[in-house]
C-alpha positions in Angstrom: 54.7 17.2 -58.4 54.9 13.7 -57.0 58.2 12.4 -56.9 57.3 8.9 -56.4 55.5 6.1 -58.2 52.0 4.9 -56.7 53.8 1.7 -55.2 50.8 0.9 -53.2 49.1 -0.5 -56.3 49.4 -4.4 -56.7 49.4 -4.6 -60.4 51.2 -7.1 -62.7 52.8 -4.5 -65.0 54.0 -8.0 -67.4 50.2 -9.0 -67.7 49.5 -8.7 -71.6 53.0 -8.3 -72.5 53.9 -10.1 -75.8 50.1 -10.7 -76.6 48.2 -9.4 -79.6 44.4 -9.3 -80.1 43.9 -13.0 -81.7 44.6 -14.3 -78.4 41.1 -12.9 -77.3 38.9 -14.7 -80.0 35.5 -13.9 -78.8 34.1 -10.7 -77.6 32.7 -12.2 -74.4 36.5 -13.3 -74.2 37.8 -9.5 -75.0 34.9 -7.9 -72.9 35.4 -10.2 -69.6 39.2 -9.1 -69.5 38.3 -5.3 -69.8 36.4 -5.7 -66.6 39.2 -7.5 -64.7 41.6 -4.7 -65.5 39.3 -2.2 -65.1 37.8 -3.7 -61.7 41.9 -3.8 -60.4 42.1 -0.2 -61.6 39.4 1.0 -60.0 40.3 -0.8 -56.7 43.9 -0.4 -56.8 44.7 3.4 -57.2 44.1 6.1 -54.9 43.1 9.2 -57.0 42.5 7.5 -61.0 41.0 9.1 -63.3 39.9 8.0 -66.9 40.8 9.6 -70.1 37.8 10.9 -71.9 38.4 12.0 -75.9 34.6 11.7 -76.7 35.6 9.1 -79.6 34.4 5.5 -79.5 37.6 3.9 -77.7 37.7 6.3 -74.7 33.6 6.2 -74.4 33.5 2.4 -74.2 36.3 2.2 -71.6 34.3 5.1 -69.6 31.1 2.4 -69.9 33.2 -0.4 -68.6 34.1 2.0 -65.6 30.7 2.9 -64.7 29.1 -0.6 -65.3 32.3 -1.9 -63.1 31.9 0.8 -60.3 28.0 -0.1 -60.1 28.4 -3.9 -60.0 31.4 -4.1 -57.2 30.4 -0.5 -55.6 33.2 1.6 -56.4 33.5 5.1 -57.2 33.3 6.0 -60.8 36.4 8.5 -61.2 36.8 11.7 -62.9 36.8 12.1 -66.6 40.0 13.9 -68.3 39.2 15.5 -71.7 42.1 17.6 -73.1 40.8 20.5 -74.7 43.5 21.6 -77.1 41.6 24.5 -78.7 40.9 22.3 -81.9 38.1 20.1 -81.6 34.9 19.4 -83.8 31.7 21.6 -82.0 30.3 18.3 -82.1 32.7 16.6 -79.6 32.3 19.2 -77.5 28.7 19.1 -77.2 28.7 15.1 -77.0 30.9 15.3 -74.1 29.1 18.0 -72.2 25.5 16.0 -73.2 26.7 12.6 -72.3 28.8 13.6 -68.8 25.5 15.5 -67.9 23.6 12.2 -68.8 25.8 10.0 -66.9 26.5 12.3 -64.3 30.4 12.6 -64.5 32.9 15.0 -63.0 34.7 16.5 -65.7 38.4 17.4 -65.4 39.1 19.8 -68.4 42.8 19.9 -69.2 44.3 22.6 -71.3 47.1 24.9 -71.9 46.0 27.8 -70.7 48.9 30.0 -71.7 48.6 29.2 -75.3 45.0 29.1 -75.2 45.4 33.0 -74.3 47.6 33.8 -76.5 45.2 32.6 -79.5 42.4 34.9 -78.1 44.9 37.8 -77.6 46.2 37.8 -81.2 43.0 36.3 -82.6 45.1 33.3 -84.6 43.7 30.8 -86.4 45.0 27.5 -86.7 48.1 27.4 -89.1 49.4 30.7 -87.9 52.8 31.1 -85.9 52.9 31.2 -82.5 56.0 33.4 -80.8 57.9 30.8 -78.6 59.6 33.6 -76.6 55.8 35.2 -75.5 55.2 32.2 -73.9 55.3 31.1 -70.0 58.4 29.7 -68.8 56.9 26.8 -68.2 56.2 26.3 -71.9 59.5 27.5 -73.2 61.1 25.0 -70.9 59.5 22.1 -72.7 60.1 23.7 -75.8 63.8 24.3 -75.8 64.8 21.8 -72.7 62.5 18.8 -73.5 61.7 19.1 -77.4 64.9 20.5 -78.1 63.3 22.8 -80.5 65.6 25.8 -82.0 63.1 27.6 -84.1 61.7 31.4 -82.5 58.3 30.2 -84.0 55.8 27.1 -84.2 52.4 27.0 -86.3 49.2 26.8 -84.3 48.5 23.4 -85.0 47.9 20.4 -83.3 49.3 17.6 -85.2 52.7 18.6 -85.5 55.4 18.0 -82.7 55.5 21.0 -80.8 51.7 21.6 -81.2 50.9 18.1 -80.2 53.2 18.3 -77.1 51.7 21.9 -75.8 48.5 21.3 -76.2 48.2 17.5 -75.3 50.9 16.4 -73.6 51.5 19.5 -71.2 48.3 20.0 -70.4 47.6 16.1 -69.6 50.8 16.2 -67.6 49.5 19.3 -65.6 46.3 18.5 -64.9 48.1 15.1 -63.1 49.8 16.9 -61.1 46.9 19.7 -60.2 44.6 16.7 -59.1 47.2 14.3 -57.9 46.1 11.4 -60.1 48.0 8.1 -59.6 45.8 5.7 -62.5 45.2 6.9 -65.7 42.7 4.5 -67.3 42.6 5.0 -71.2 41.2 3.4 -74.3 44.5 2.5 -76.1 44.6 -0.6 -78.4 47.3 -2.7 -79.6 46.0 -2.7 -83.3 45.5 1.2 -83.3 49.5 1.7 -84.2 52.6 0.3 -84.4 53.8 2.2 -80.7 51.2 1.2 -79.2 52.0 -2.5 -79.9 53.5 -3.2 -76.9 51.6 -1.6 -74.3 50.4 -4.0 -71.3 47.5 -3.7 -69.2 49.0 -2.0 -66.7 51.7 0.2 -67.6 54.3 2.2 -65.4 54.6 6.1 -66.1 57.1 6.6 -63.4 59.7 9.1 -64.6 59.7 12.4 -62.7 61.3 13.8 -64.9 59.1 13.8 -67.7 56.0 13.3 -66.0 53.9 13.1 -62.4 54.9 9.4 -61.8 51.8 7.4 -62.5 50.6 3.9 -64.0 48.3 3.5 -67.5 45.5 1.1 -67.2 44.2 0.1 -70.1 41.2 -2.3 -70.2 40.5 -2.6 -73.9 44.0 -3.3 -75.3 42.5 -6.6 -76.7 39.8 -5.0 -79.0 40.0 -4.5 -82.6 37.8 -1.5 -84.4 35.6 -4.1 -85.8 34.8 -5.5 -81.7 34.7 -1.9 -80.4 31.5 -1.6 -82.7 30.3 -4.7 -81.8 30.6 -3.9 -78.4 28.6 -0.8 -78.7 25.7 -2.3 -80.6 25.4 -5.3 -79.0 26.2 -4.2 -75.1 26.4 -0.5 -74.7 23.5 1.0 -76.6 21.1 -2.0 -75.8 22.3 -1.4 -72.4 22.0 2.5 -72.1 19.4 3.5 -74.7 15.7 3.3 -73.8 13.7 1.3 -76.8 16.9 0.3 -78.3 16.1 -3.7 -78.8 18.1 -5.7 -76.2 20.0 -8.3 -78.8 21.0 -5.2 -80.5 20.9 -3.9 -83.8 23.3 -2.2 -86.3 21.8 0.8 -87.9 23.0 1.2 -92.1 22.5 4.4 -92.0 22.5 7.7 -90.0 18.8 8.0 -89.9 18.7 3.7 -89.5 17.8 4.1 -85.8 15.1 2.0 -84.3 11.5 3.9 -83.2 11.5 6.2 -80.9 15.8 5.9 -80.4 17.5 9.6 -82.1 21.0 10.2 -82.5 21.3 12.1 -79.4 19.6 9.4 -77.4 23.1 6.9 -78.4 26.5 7.5 -76.6 28.6 7.5 -80.3 29.6 10.9 -81.3 27.7 11.7 -84.5 30.9 11.7 -86.2 31.1 8.6 -86.6 27.9 8.3 -88.3 28.8 11.0 -90.8 31.9 8.6 -91.5 34.7 9.4 -89.7 36.6 6.8 -88.2 38.9 8.7 -86.1 38.4 11.7 -84.6 41.2 13.9 -84.3 41.3 18.3 -84.7 38.9 20.1 -86.7 41.2 21.3 -89.1 43.5 18.1 -90.5 40.8 15.2 -89.4 38.8 14.1 -92.6 36.2 11.6 -93.1 37.4 8.2 -94.7 33.8 7.4 -96.4 30.5 8.3 -96.6 29.1 5.2 -94.7 29.2 5.3 -90.8 32.1 4.0 -89.6 31.6 0.7 -88.5 29.7 -0.2 -92.1 33.6 0.8 -93.9 36.1 -1.5 -94.8 37.8 -2.2 -91.5 40.1 -5.0 -92.4 40.9 -3.7 -96.1 41.6 0.4 -95.1 43.8 2.2 -92.4 41.3 3.5 -89.2 43.6 6.7 -88.7 43.5 7.2 -92.6 41.5 10.8 -91.9 44.3 11.8 -90.1 47.2 14.1 -90.5 50.5 11.4 -91.0 52.8 13.9 -89.9 51.4 13.8 -86.6 51.1 9.6 -86.6 54.8 9.3 -87.9 55.8 11.3 -84.3 54.0 9.0 -82.4 56.7 7.0 -80.7 58.6 10.3 -79.9 55.1 12.2 -78.3 54.3 8.8 -76.4 57.7 8.8 -74.4 56.7 12.5 -73.6 53.7 11.2 -71.8 51.1 11.3 -74.8 48.4 8.9 -74.6 
């Protein structure tokens, strides 16, 4: 594991401190800032990577990376996809399809020790995992870092132990294996209280917790509505053949311009089906029958379909390296 932070990166860790989305009032303001942060992130780090979940925020971030890299003759970094073994099948299909379309290198971060245990015993989500049967690495995280004292924990993503082992440990192991020094992610200020104080360049330098690296966060200033505005007015017209250049917002899952199918659009089909936030298959539900961008974005909670026990743990999980 690297013992020091990427001190060769000349970035301002206070950029964005105390700011809110309202300080970027127009979509062009938000896009210009995203381009600025993305360009700096790609230029300043020796071995960056982008977190890609297949969700709207990380896919929008990936679009900015592709555009900035092309415009300024920079390299498109690999994408890190955390495979926590409880994804919707549609998420895997979406990531595979667009990785091929966009010629992306994808690093699949998995806690393979747990994956092998689940396969060996034929576990289903919610079944217990015996901690004593796990690797020393995982046992260290459970006992010493989480200070969890029970003999077992449920094979569920949206719990403290499950989320840490299946996502955070998998991510940190991938960062170490691939010597990644800058993690470009699609977190937003408005998404959760635990993310409201983030800055555009955020240090993660404690080697006792994670491989030292920085987080580069180009879309902090976007809110949910702005993400969809960017997709339907910029991303989709720019990337989808036969889509109107002036943009178009479909009103249903089958309401697309002539010659355009859902598979042609870099938006997960789960959003067309009424999901507003994508988590695990067993703990995420659609929030309405309408596509995500047509729902009441102002009057309802974006993550209402997510398991709230996990949401309540977000601040502690982020302290351990979660996104």
